[in-house]
N, C-alpha and C positions, 0 to 999 in steps of 0.2 A: 932431636925430641925433647920438648921441657916436659914437667909435671904437670901442668894446664893440659897438653894434650893424649898423657894416657889415660886409658880407660882399663878397669877392673870390673870383673866378673865375681859381683856378691855370692857369697855361699852362708846361708844356714843353719847349723845341726840344731838339732831339739835334743836337749839333756837338762832333764831333769833328775832333781836330786837323789829319790830314790829309786827313779828306772832309767840310770843312763844306757845307751846304747851300746851294743859291744862294737870294739873297735874297727874289726873288719868289713861288719855288715855299716858302719859309718862311711866306710872311705868307698865300697859298691853301690851306696845309694851316691853319693855325691860323684863320682867317675859316670853313673847314669842320667843322674841329673843334670849334666854337662852336655852327654849326647845327646838327650830329648831337647836343648833348647839347638844345639847344632842341626839334628835333623830337621825341627818342624820350629823356625823361631818366631812363626806367627805375627804378632803386630809387634815385634822387637826385631825384624832383619834389618832394620834401619841403623839401630844399636848393634846389633851382630858384626853387621858390616863394618862397621867406625873401631870396633875395638879390634877385630881381626886386621883391619888394613894398618893397623898401628907397627904389625912386625911382634907383635908380642903378645902373650897370651895368659898375663897376669890373672890370679884368680885368689880372694881372700877367705878365710872360713872363719865365722863370728857364731859364739853360740849364744841360745837363748833357754829360757824356760818361763812358763806361767803366761803371766801379760805379754813380757817380751817376746816370745812365740807368738801370741794372737796379734801384736801388732806388724812383725813380719809378715807373717800368713795375711792380712789386709792388704799390704802391699804388693805391688803387680809382681807375678813370678809365678814359679809351678812347685809343688811338692811333691817328693819322691818319697814311697813309703817301702820300706825294702827290710823282711824281718823286724827285727828292734829297732831301727832308725828312721829318722823322717828327717829329710833335708830337704831344703827348700832354695830353688837357685830364681835370681833372679834378674833381671836385663841389666847387661854393664851399663855403668855408669862411669864418668870422668873423675879420676883419681883422687882430687879436691871439690868432688859434688855429692855424695854418699846424702841419699834419703836420711831424714835427722833417723830415723827408729833403727835405719838398720847404722848408722855412725856411731848411735850410743851401745850398742853391744862389745860385749869384751870378746879381743881375740884370744885373751889367752886361759887357761881351765879347761883345754879340750884335753884332759889325760883322761884317756880312754884304753881301757884292755879288753881281752879277749877272754870270758872265762869259760869256753868253752872252743874244741879245735873245729877250726870252719868246715864245713863238708865236702864232698870231691869237687873239683874245681872243672869249668868249663872254659874253652876258649871263647872269644879274648881271653889271656892270663893275664895282669898288670902285675908284675913280681916286681917286690920291694926292695929295696940294696939293704940286707942287714947289717954292713958295716956302718951305718947313718943311724942317729939316736932324731927322732922326731917326732915333735908334738903329734896328736893325732890330727889336729886341725893343718899344723902343716903337713902332713903325711895325705889327707884328704884334698888337697890342693893339687901335689903330687897328681896322685892318681887322677884326678880330674885331666890334668896336662897330659897325661901318658893317655888314658880315653880319646883325646881331642887328638893328639899325634895317629892313633891306629885307627881314626873316624878319618883324618886327611890320606893314610896311607891306605885306605880300601878302596877297592873301584865299586861301581854302581850295584851290580849282580850281589857283593858283598856285605854290601850297607842293606840291601834288600832283603837277604838272609840273616841280618843283625837284626834288622828290623822287627822282622818276624818272631824272633826273639825276646822280644822287649827292652833291645839293646841291652840286655844284660851281660855283666862282666863281672870275672872273678879277680880276686887279689888275694895275692897268697907272697909271704916273706921266703925269698929263695936261700940256696944256701952263699955264702960265698963264694964258691968255685962256680956254681952255676950261674951266678950273678954275671959273673966275669964274663965266661963264656957266652953268653947272650948279648951282653952288651956290645960283644966284639962280631956279633953272627951277623949283622948288617938289618937288625928288626930296629923299629924306633925307640928312642933312648931319650929319656928326658934329664936335660943339663939344667941345674937349678940357676938361677941369677945371682942368687946369691944376697936377697934383700933382707931374710932373717935367718935363723937358727942355725945352716949350713953353708960351708963354704961355693966362692959362685966355682960354676964349672963342675959342681959334683954332681955324679949320676946318681938319681932317685929312684928312678923306675923304667922295667924296658917292659915294651906291649909284646906280647909273643901269644900268635895266632900262626895256623898252617899258611895261609894267605899274607902275611906280612912277612915275613922271612924275604931279606934281601931289597925290599922296599923302602925308598928315600922319603922320609919323612920334612916337612917340614919344621922349622924348629923357630 
């Protein structure tokens, strides 16, 4: 497969200078945005099918503020607002054919932090590997991958119940011991392709919910 056949799912996070989102909120918003498109692609069903049929689920997170954000919102897509975060998901595009107003946005600069402890977590929980150092943008894309693997591994009844909860997810950082145990337990695991920041094959996230244990998710 050459680059002209590859597709990518664009995600844009709003990061205003004075009011950046919490890191965890941004990751949860990104994961929910991905799930929203998977659950109901609407007019973008063909693009979603083309993207998934490549066998890749590549996602790229870019940042925007001010006029950049307004231009992104004017393009086809959906915005998820989650606590302090706003993330817009756009329909998949060919790797080399991004819309101009998205292509001009920066990938770097997504260095978000949490200024408070996240509240109680509800399943599904997307556990981040504490042994890896990832920018918030990279972690948002990986959380999106974990949510997608969890969606693929869920049955119709489980998806329906998840839908009733607004496709909500929790993102948390695991302890090293817990992450290793979960990664070996049969839960969906994200293994990075190694395009940016971390080594190929690195396990970045595990998707954890009672109904996911022992499920075989596509990768």
